[in-house]
N, C-alpha and C positions, 0 to 999 in steps of 0.2 A: 624466533629468529636466531639463526646461527651467528655468532659474533666471530669475525675473522680479524678485525683490527679494533683497537681500543686505546683510550687514554683516560686517566682520571687525574684529578687535581685536588690540592689543598691550598686554600688562601688565594682565591681568584679575584683580581681587580680588573674589571672590564669597562672600557670607555670607547664608544663609537660616536663621533660627532663631526661637525663641519666648521670650518673657519669662515664659511659663507652663510649668512642668515638666509633661511628658507630653502637651503639646498636639500635635494632629495637623496643624494648619495654622500656617503662619508668621505672626507679627505683626511681624517684622523682616526686611526685604530690603535689602541693600546690595550692588548688582551694578554694579561700576565698572571702567572700563578707562582706562589712561593715554592711549590713543589709539584711537579707533574710526574705521574707514573705511566710507563709504557712497557710493552713486552721486553724492551731493550734495557730498561733501568729507569732511574728517577733523577730529575734535576730541576732546578728553577728554570722555567721556560715560558714561552708565549709567542706572540706575533705583534709586530709594529708596522705602521704604515703612516706616512705623512707626505701629502702632496698639496702644499699651499697654493700653487699655481696650477689650475686644472689643465692648462695647455703645455705644461712642462712635465718632465719625468719626476717621479716622487723623490724627495730628499732622502728618504729611506723606506724600505719595504722588505720584510722578510720575517722568518722565524728567528727568535732569539732564544738562546739557551746557554747555561753554564757548561753544558756538555754538547759539543757539536753532533755527536751520534744521535742523541735524543732529539735535538732540533731537526735533524734530517729525516726523522721518522714521520713528522706531521704531514708534510706535503703529499707524498704518494700514498700514505696509509689512512689519513683522516680527511684531508682537504682535497682529495682527488676529485676532479670535475669542477673545481672552483678556480678563480684567478690566482689563488695561493698555491695551487698544486706544484708549480715549479719555482716557487719563491726561494731565494737563497737563504742559507743559515748564517746569521750574524753572531759572532762570539759576543757575549754580553756579561755584564755584572748586573745582578738583579736583586732588588730589595723590596719586600712587601712589608708595609708597616701600618699600625693603628696609632695615630698621633693623639687621639683623645676619643672618648666615648662617642660612637656614631660617626666617626671619620676613619677612613682607610685610604691607602694610597700605595703607589709603587714608584720606584726609581729604577730606570733601565739605562745603563751606560753602554753604548756601542761606539765604534770608531767615529769620532767627530761629533757625537751628540750625547747629551744627558737629557733624558725624557722623564718628566715627573708628573704624575697625576695625583689628584686628591678627590675623593668622593665623600660628601658629607650629607647630613640630614637623611641618613639611611632609614628606609622603611622597615617593615617587619619582614622576617625571613619567610619565604614561601617555597613550597615544593614545586619544581618545574619538571614537566615531562613533555618534550618536544619531539614529534615523530620525524622519521626519516624524510628528508626532502622539503621540510618546512621551516626555514628556507634553505638550510644547508644539508648536504648529503650524508647525514649521520643522525642517529638518535641521541638526544641529550636528556639526561636526568640529573637532578641536583637540587640544591637549595640556593636561593639568592634573595637579596634585598636591594630594591631600587634606590638610587641616590637622588636626593632632591637638588643638590648643588654639585657641580663638577668644575674642576679646573685643570689646566695643562700648562706646564712650563717646559720650554726647550732651551737648553743651555742657560738656565736661570731666568729667561725672559718669559713673562706671562703671555700666553697666546689666547686671545679671545676665541671662545668656541661656543657653538650652538648645538644643543642636543637634537638628535633626530627622533622621529616618532617611534622607530623600531630599531633595535640593536642588531648586532651581527648574527645572533642566533635566533632572532625572531621575538625576543622579549624586550625589556627596557634597554635604553641605549647606554646606561651606566649602572653597573651593579657590583655589589660585593657578593661573591659566591664562595662560601667557606669550603664547599666540597661539591664534586659532581663528576660526571663521566660522559664521554662521547663514545659511541660504538657504531660499527659498520658491519 
């Protein structure tokens, strides 16, 4: 397979959940990496989405990055053909941390919101190889450990969340991914 577009990451903290018990679709996505590498350069980056009221517009949705040029790369080059293809780029401050053994998290600050996730009770690291189109339009390779416990705070307020059976990329809904790559 010829690779025309790619991104790799270091220190990925990924959470896909819902604030509604039994929901089939996420209304919370916090998909962040301490450092993302692209053909344009490297920066702390990711994507965020939060729509607590399904009948209203999301409170926030977009790619986040400490470098807007890197953030703008993701939609048309990696997420083309998905609802995120035309998502805006939100300037952000991003921190990925390990607060104790078996616990990781991230803090993302965008205009008007501070988003914080914590993933704990991490399982063993496993190699993942997800093919093109299952469920996203790129190939994914990397290592990840599923989280047994997850939490979300927005502007310091704990938000009750419920894990979904399958996460954004087809694996667990909450993972620590020390490294990986998406290619198209």
